[in-house]
C-alpha positions in Angstrom: -24.3 35.3 -0.9 -22.2 34.2 2.3 -24.3 30.9 2.4 -23.2 30.3 -1.8 -19.8 31.2 -0.9 -19.6 28.4 2.0 -21.6 25.7 -0.7 -18.8 26.1 -3.2 -16.3 26.2 -0.9 -17.7 22.4 0.4 -18.2 21.6 -3.4 -14.2 22.5 -3.7 -13.3 21.0 -0.7 -14.6 17.7 -1.6 -13.1 17.4 -5.1 -9.0 18.0 -3.6 -10.1 15.3 -1.1 -11.8 12.2 -3.2 -9.5 12.6 -5.9 -5.7 14.2 -4.3 -2.9 12.7 -5.6 -0.7 10.8 -3.4 3.1 11.4 -3.9 4.2 10.1 -0.2 5.1 5.5 0.5 1.5 4.8 1.2 2.9 1.7 3.5 5.1 3.4 6.0 4.5 2.7 9.7 1.1 0.7 8.4 -0.2 -2.4 9.8 1.5 -5.7 8.5 0.6 -9.1 8.5 2.5 -12.5 7.3 1.8 -16.1 6.6 4.5 -16.5 9.4 8.0 -15.2 10.9 11.5 -16.1 11.5 11.5 -16.1 15.5 14.7 -17.7 17.3 16.1 -16.2 20.0 17.4 -12.8 18.8 17.1 -13.2 15.3 13.4 -12.2 14.9 12.3 -10.8 11.5 8.8 -10.0 11.6 5.9 -8.5 9.0 6.4 -4.7 10.4 10.2 -5.0 9.3 8.9 -4.6 5.6 7.4 -1.0 6.3 10.0 0.2 8.6 11.5 3.0 6.0 14.6 0.4 5.7 15.2 -1.1 2.5 18.6 -2.7 3.6 19.7 -5.8 5.9 20.5 -3.5 8.6 19.7 -3.8 12.2 21.2 -5.6 15.0 19.5 -8.5 17.8 15.8 -8.3 18.5 15.9 -5.0 16.1 16.0 -6.3 12.2 15.1 -4.4 9.4 13.7 -7.3 7.0 10.8 -10.0 7.0 12.2 -13.8 7.0 9.4 -16.0 6.8 9.5 -19.4 9.3 12.6 -21.9 8.7 11.6 -23.9 5.5 8.7 -22.0 4.4 8.9 -20.8 0.5 6.7 -20.7 -1.9 2.9 -20.1 -0.8 4.1 -17.6 1.8 3.1 -14.2 1.9 3.2 -10.7 4.0 1.0 -8.1 3.8 0.1 -4.2 4.8 -3.1 -2.6 5.6 -3.0 0.5 3.9 -5.8 2.0 6.9 -8.2 3.2 3.4 -8.9 2.1 -0.1 -6.3 3.4 -2.5 -6.5 3.6 -6.4 -2.9 2.1 -6.5 -0.7 2.4 -9.3 3.0 1.5 -8.0 4.8 -1.2 -5.6 8.1 -0.8 -5.1 9.9 -4.1 -3.4 13.4 -4.6 -1.9 14.7 -8.0 -1.3 16.5 -9.4 1.6 20.0 -11.8 1.1 19.7 -12.2 4.7 22.9 -9.7 6.0 25.1 -11.0 3.2 24.5 -15.1 4.4 22.4 -14.8 0.6 20.8 -18.4 2.5 17.4 -16.3 1.9 15.3 -13.9 -0.1 12.7 -14.0 -2.6 12.7 -14.7 -6.7 9.5 -14.7 -8.2 6.4 -13.2 -6.4 2.7 -12.3 -6.9 0.8 -9.5 -5.8 -3.1 -9.0 -5.0 -4.9 -6.2 -3.1 -8.2 -6.6 -1.8 -10.8 -4.0 -0.2 -11.9 -6.3 2.9 -8.9 -8.1 3.9 -10.8 -11.8 2.9 -11.0 -11.4 -0.7 -8.1 -11.1 -2.9 -7.4 -10.0 -6.4 -3.8 -10.9 -8.2 -2.8 -7.6 -10.0 1.0 -8.2 -10.8 3.2 -11.0 -11.2 7.4 -10.2 -11.4 10.4 -11.7 -9.9 13.9 -10.2 -8.3 16.8 -10.8 -10.5 19.5 -12.1 -9.3 21.5 -8.8 -8.9 18.5 -7.3 -7.5 18.2 -10.0 -4.8 22.5 -9.4 -3.7 22.9 -6.0 -3.8 19.2 -5.2 -2.9 18.2 -3.0 -5.3 14.5 -1.6 -6.0 12.0 -3.9 -8.0 9.5 -1.5 -9.6 5.7 -3.0 -10.5 3.1 -0.5 -12.3 -0.2 -1.8 -11.5 -3.2 -0.2 -13.3 -6.9 -0.2 -11.6 -5.6 -1.5 -8.4 -8.2 -0.8 -5.9 -7.7 -1.9 -2.5 -7.0 -1.4 1.2 -4.5 -4.6 1.5 -1.6 -5.1 -0.5 -0.5 -8.8 -0.4 3.3 -9.8 -1.5 2.6 -13.4 -2.4 6.2 -15.9 -3.0 6.2 -18.2 -5.8 10.1 -19.1 -5.5 13.0 -18.2 -3.3 17.1 -17.8 -3.4 19.0 -19.6 -1.4 16.4 -22.2 0.1 16.4 -21.5 3.6 13.3 -19.8 3.3 11.1 -16.6 1.9 11.9 -13.0 3.0 11.6 -9.5 1.9 13.3 -6.1 2.9 10.8 -3.2 2.2 7.5 -2.3 1.0 6.4 0.7 -0.7 2.9 1.6 -1.9 2.0 4.4 -4.4 -1.0 5.8 -5.2 -4.1 8.2 -5.3 -7.0 8.4 -3.1 -9.5 6.1 -4.0 -12.9 8.3 -4.5 -15.1 6.5 -2.3 -16.2 9.4 0.1 -18.1 8.3 3.2 -21.9 9.1 3.1 -21.7 12.1 4.9 -19.4 13.7 3.0 -22.0 13.2 0.2 -24.5 14.7 2.1 -22.9 17.8 2.6 -21.7 17.9 -1.3 -25.3 17.6 -1.8 -26.5 20.3 0.3 -23.9 22.5 -1.3 -24.9 21.7 -4.6 -28.7 22.4 -3.7 -27.3 26.1 -2.2 -25.5 27.2 -5.5 -28.5 25.4 -7.6 -31.4 28.1 -5.2 -29.5 30.8 -5.3 -28.7 30.5 -9.4 -32.9 30.3 -9.7 -33.3 33.1 -7.7 -30.9 35.2 -9.3 -32.9 34.4 -12.5 -36.2 34.9 -11.2 -34.7 38.5 -10.5 -33.4 39.4 -13.9 -36.6 38.1 -15.3 
């Protein structure tokens, strides 16, 4: 009986772990990369700024809160986050940058793409920041359906301001992808085997 209870617990644990809903921002504090970033003395706007939890153009010298592509890098620029694991992504919420009120940089139209290996990406949504969203840095929520990926890339198609592309923050929401490790499958099968054996023995005794 004790073995059966343990097996049932394993099955329940597997189900909860494989299909649990994730409500938190998956991108917060994760690893980032970009096609380029602006680096000029104290003016450093690296990719990691899009996952620092700050949605506005805050900060100070050497510690700004938003990403800017290198000078003159507009269409074709990109920045991405590695979520660490594959997820079923259902929403990406973005905040544009206007470069601390200079309004000379930022993104207009963009495409979101995802990848499971960081090499092959496929597009899952296209949208654009309105003028008000750019100037006021209000959230742009992009719903994504049936997008499974570990890497989420923000591709710039056009810009505001003309000097370079940019982004203040990227938030990613979704559920844990149902792709358990082989060891997890083995535990599940063992648990189901124990439960099946117990049921069979019970039926034999009853007969």
